[in-house]
C-alpha positions, 0 to 999 in steps of 0.5 A: 500500500502506498501512503500518500501526504494529503493536506489541505491548503487555502491560497490569497488572491496574489496565489490564485493569480500567480497559479493561473498565470501560464507563462513560461517566464514569470516575474513576480514583484510582491511585498512580504507574506505575499505567499512568493516561497508557496509559489516557488514550491507549486512551480518546483513541485510542476516541473518535477512531476512533468519532467521528472529528469528536468533540472530546476534552479532557484537564484538567490543573493546567498546561499544562507538566504536559499537555505534559511528562507527560500527552500524551507518554505518551497518545500513545506 
């Protein structure tokens, strides 16, 4: 029996708009607490599901910022 992880999530209007906007390149300009890391995580998840052997990158100013702020929220 395969175990699956299910969780109910609720999106704010900014996140809904970003998820519905289907473009090759997305640039989001938003303030603190708008859910940008969730959008990054959703994009990474979609890329892994659609192209399992593909390459995805996350660009940050510093490695510390990626490890402490962006990646934990994206993987959640």
